[in-house]
C-alpha positions in Angstrom: 279.2 -37.8 -63.6 275.6 -37.0 -64.9 275.1 -35.2 -67.9 274.6 -31.5 -67.0 271.9 -29.4 -68.8 271.8 -25.5 -68.5 268.4 -23.9 -69.3 269.0 -20.2 -70.0 266.8 -17.3 -69.7 264.1 -19.1 -67.8 262.6 -15.8 -66.7 259.4 -17.3 -65.3 261.0 -20.4 -63.5 258.7 -22.6 -65.6 261.1 -24.7 -67.9 260.9 -27.8 -65.6 257.3 -27.6 -65.4 256.3 -27.3 -69.0 257.9 -30.6 -69.8 258.4 -34.1 -68.2 262.2 -34.1 -67.5 261.9 -37.2 -65.4 262.0 -39.5 -68.4 265.6 -38.5 -68.6 266.2 -40.5 -65.1 269.2 -39.7 -63.2 271.2 -39.5 -66.4 270.8 -35.8 -66.6 270.9 -32.9 -64.0 268.9 -29.9 -65.0 269.7 -26.3 -63.7 267.6 -23.5 -64.6 269.1 -19.9 -65.0 266.2 -17.0 -64.5 269.0 -14.5 -64.9 270.3 -13.2 -68.5 273.9 -13.5 -68.7 275.0 -10.3 -70.3 278.5 -10.7 -71.6 280.6 -13.6 -72.9 282.8 -13.9 -69.9 279.8 -14.2 -67.6 278.2 -16.8 -69.8 281.3 -18.8 -70.3 281.9 -19.0 -66.7 278.2 -20.0 -66.0 278.4 -22.9 -68.6 281.9 -24.1 -68.0 280.7 -27.2 -66.2 277.7 -28.0 -68.5 277.3 -30.8 -71.2 274.4 -29.2 -72.6 272.6 -25.8 -73.2 269.1 -25.0 -73.9 268.6 -21.4 -75.2 265.3 -19.4 -76.1 265.3 -18.2 -79.6 268.2 -15.8 -80.7 268.7 -13.9 -77.5 272.1 -15.6 -76.5 274.8 -15.6 -79.4 276.9 -18.6 -79.5 279.9 -17.3 -81.6 283.3 -19.3 -82.3 284.9 -17.2 -79.4 282.5 -18.7 -76.7 282.3 -22.1 -78.1 286.0 -22.4 -78.0 285.9 -21.7 -74.1 283.4 -24.4 -73.4 285.3 -27.8 -74.0 282.7 -29.7 -72.0 279.7 -28.5 -74.1 278.4 -31.2 -76.4 274.8 -30.6 -77.1 273.1 -27.1 -77.8 269.4 -26.9 -78.2 267.7 -23.6 -79.4 263.9 -23.1 -79.6 262.7 -22.9 -83.1 264.3 -24.4 -86.2 266.3 -21.0 -87.4 268.9 -19.3 -85.4 271.1 -16.7 -86.7 273.4 -16.1 -83.7 274.9 -19.5 -83.4 278.3 -20.3 -85.4 277.5 -23.8 -86.6 280.8 -24.1 -88.1 282.5 -23.5 -84.8 280.0 -25.7 -83.2 281.1 -28.5 -85.6 284.7 -27.9 -84.9 284.2 -28.1 -81.3 282.2 -31.5 -81.4 278.8 -29.7 -80.3 275.7 -31.0 -81.8 273.1 -28.2 -82.5 269.4 -29.1 -82.4 266.2 -27.3 -82.7 262.6 -27.6 -81.9 259.2 -26.8 -83.6 257.7 -23.3 -82.9 254.1 -22.1 -83.5 253.3 -19.1 -85.5 250.1 -18.5 -83.6 251.7 -16.6 -80.4 253.4 -13.9 -82.2 250.4 -13.6 -84.5 248.2 -13.0 -81.5 250.6 -10.7 -80.1 250.7 -8.6 -83.1 247.3 -7.9 -82.9 247.3 -7.4 -79.1 249.6 -4.6 -79.8 247.9 -3.2 -82.8 244.5 -3.3 -81.0 246.0 -1.8 -77.7 247.5 1.2 -79.9 244.3 1.7 -81.8 242.0 1.8 -78.9 244.3 3.3 -76.2 243.8 0.5 -73.8 246.7 0.9 -71.6 246.2 4.6 -71.1 242.4 4.3 -70.6 243.0 1.3 -68.2 245.5 3.4 -66.2 243.0 6.3 -66.0 240.1 4.1 -64.7 242.3 2.3 -62.1 244.0 5.7 -61.1 240.7 7.7 -60.8 241.6 9.7 -63.9 239.4 11.2 -66.6 236.4 9.1 -67.8 237.3 8.6 -71.6 240.3 10.5 -72.7 241.2 9.0 -76.0 239.3 8.6 -79.3 239.9 5.1 -80.8 241.3 4.7 -84.3 239.2 2.6 -86.6 240.2 -0.7 -88.1 237.2 -1.3 -90.4 237.8 0.3 -93.8 241.3 1.4 -93.0 244.5 0.1 -94.8 246.8 -2.5 -93.0 250.3 -2.7 -94.7 252.4 -5.7 -94.1 256.1 -5.9 -94.7 256.3 -9.7 -95.4 253.7 -12.1 -96.2 255.2 -15.3 -95.0 253.9 -17.8 -92.4 252.9 -15.2 -89.8 252.3 -12.2 -92.1 249.9 -14.2 -94.0 247.9 -15.0 -90.9 248.0 -11.5 -89.7 246.5 -10.5 -93.1 243.5 -13.1 -92.4 242.7 -11.4 -89.3 242.9 -8.1 -90.8 240.5 -9.1 -93.7 238.1 -10.3 -90.7 238.2 -6.9 -89.3 237.0 -5.4 -92.7 240.5 -4.0 -93.5 242.0 -3.2 -96.8 245.2 -5.3 -96.5 248.3 -4.8 -98.7 251.7 -6.4 -98.6 255.2 -6.1 -99.9 258.5 -7.7 -99.7 261.3 -7.9 -102.1 260.4 -11.2 -103.6 256.6 -11.0 -103.0 254.5 -11.7 -106.2 251.0 -10.7 -107.0 250.0 -14.4 -107.3 251.2 -15.1 -103.8 249.4 -11.8 -102.5 246.0 -12.9 -104.3 246.3 -16.4 -102.8 246.0 -14.8 -99.4 243.5 -12.4 -100.5 245.3 -9.2 -100.2 246.8 -6.6 -102.7 250.5 -6.4 -103.7 251.9 -2.9 -103.0 253.6 -1.4 -105.9 256.8 -0.6 -103.7 257.7 -0.4 -100.0 257.5 3.3 -100.1 253.9 3.1 -101.4 252.8 0.7 -98.7 254.1 2.9 -96.0 252.7 6.3 -97.4 249.2 4.5 -97.8 248.7 2.5 -94.8 247.1 3.3 -91.5 248.7 0.4 -89.8 252.2 -1.2 -90.6 253.2 -4.4 -89.3 256.8 -5.9 -89.9 256.8 -9.6 -90.5 260.3 -10.2 -92.3 263.2 -12.4 -91.3 266.4 -10.5 -90.4 268.9 -10.8 -93.2 271.6 -8.4 -94.7 268.7 -7.0 -97.1 266.2 -6.3 -94.4 268.4 -4.9 -91.7 267.7 -1.1 -91.4 264.8 -1.5 -94.0 262.9 1.1 -92.1 265.2 4.1 -91.5 264.4 7.8 -91.1 263.6 8.3 -94.8 261.1 5.4 -94.6 259.5 6.5 -91.3 259.1 9.9 -92.7 256.7 8.4 -95.1 254.1 7.3 -92.6 251.1 9.5 -92.1 251.0 11.3 -88.6 247.9 9.3 -88.0 249.6 5.8 -88.8 250.8 3.2 -86.5 253.8 0.8 -86.7 253.9 -2.4 -85.1 257.2 -4.8 -84.9 257.1 -8.2 -83.6 259.7 -9.5 -85.9 263.3 -8.3 -85.1 264.4 -5.0 -83.8 267.3 -4.4 -86.4 264.6 -4.2 -89.3 263.7 -0.8 -87.8 266.3 1.7 -87.2 265.9 2.4 -83.4 267.0 5.9 -83.1 264.9 6.7 -86.1 261.8 5.3 -84.5 262.5 7.2 -81.2 262.8 10.4 -83.0 259.5 9.8 -84.9 257.8 9.0 -81.7 259.2 11.9 -79.6 258.5 14.2 -82.4 254.8 13.0 -82.8 255.4 12.2 -86.7 253.5 9.1 -86.2 250.6 8.3 -84.0 252.4 5.4 -82.2 254.3 2.2 -82.3 253.7 -1.4 -80.7 257.1 -3.0 -80.3 258.0 -6.4 -78.9 261.6 -6.6 -79.8 264.8 -4.5 -79.2 268.3 -3.9 -79.9 269.4 -5.2 -76.6 267.5 -7.7 -74.6 266.6 -7.5 -71.7 266.2 -4.0 -72.0 268.4 -1.8 -69.7 266.8 0.0 -67.0 267.9 3.2 -68.5 267.2 2.4 -72.3 265.3 5.2 -74.0 262.6 2.8 -75.3 261.5 2.5 -71.8 260.1 6.0 -71.5 259.5 6.9 -75.2 256.1 8.6 -75.8 253.2 7.0 -77.9 255.0 3.7 -77.6 253.3 0.3 -76.4 255.9 -2.0 -75.5 256.3 -5.6 -74.4 259.4 -7.7 -73.3 259.7 -9.9 -76.3 256.7 -11.9 -75.5 255.9 -13.0 -79.3 256.9 -16.6 -78.7 255.9 -16.7 -74.9 252.9 -18.9 -74.6 252.0 -22.2 -72.8 251.7 -24.2 -75.8 255.0 -22.9 -77.3 256.8 -23.6 -74.0 255.4 -27.1 -73.8 256.5 -27.7 -77.5 260.0 -26.1 -76.7 261.0 -27.8 -73.6 259.2 -31.1 -74.3 261.2 -31.4 -77.7 264.4 -30.1 -75.8 263.9 -33.2 -73.5 263.3 -35.3 -76.6 266.5 -34.1 -78.2 268.5 -34.7 -75.0 267.2 -38.4 -74.8 267.7 -39.1 -78.5 271.4 -37.6 -78.2 272.2 -39.9 -75.1 270.8 -42.9 -76.7 272.6 -42.2 -80.1 269.2 -41.6 -81.9 268.3 -39.0 -84.5 268.0 -35.4 -83.1 266.3 -32.5 -84.8 269.6 -31.1 -86.2 269.7 -27.4 -86.6 272.0 -25.5 -89.0 
């Protein structure tokens, strides 16, 4: 019986074309699932006959309750080298090796600026009007030069977002709980005295923090109320960092100029989710990591991990 590998959430049906799976020969049978499995029962049934699962980012949780129901599973491969929705202790107890892959910070950096620029210049609204015979020019763009960009987080991605902001001639400030003035100076930006002052003084705010107990709900109703009515918020990090109900209220009531969002509390987003119809929102379906180079890296290294596992060679262990 061949080693069976399930590739989850292959929405574009490209997983087998972005890597050379033929190097595994007839030892491995690969099955791609373009459909997202919404519940644990559905996922357990789908993976019951598989030895390996390849999962994208942190979309599919693998808690103990699920891992206990998959006695055949032996290898779990997640894209990226950090995953907060896998129960590593339960995986070990069930004899499941958990692996990761490298991930580039370039795609989320680029998408952050696509959202920010799209908001600032009304790209979607103007494009729709042009194509549909609407008014010629209906918006007045927000300037970037000489405006303030506030970054929540100045890590691998945040620091690169800062560099682009500086290239646009923006005044860039940053804040996170443990960010120092020395680190901010290294990147060429100013350390904001506090989260509150950053929010109140920024024309654009972009979130680049890892999700943790201290960042969950970091931006709630009180924090969003500090933003200027002309300010824009961009979140390509994790949905739970921003209170979703509070953000919807701010957008509906026009208390901020707009938001660019790539991450949601439920993914894929249900058809009736209020984020689909929120005003002043430019939204994308979690495309931050979705690029050709990243997919080649994810699936190529997934193949390497499978081959190494079958050959009893070292794998990229995660967790």
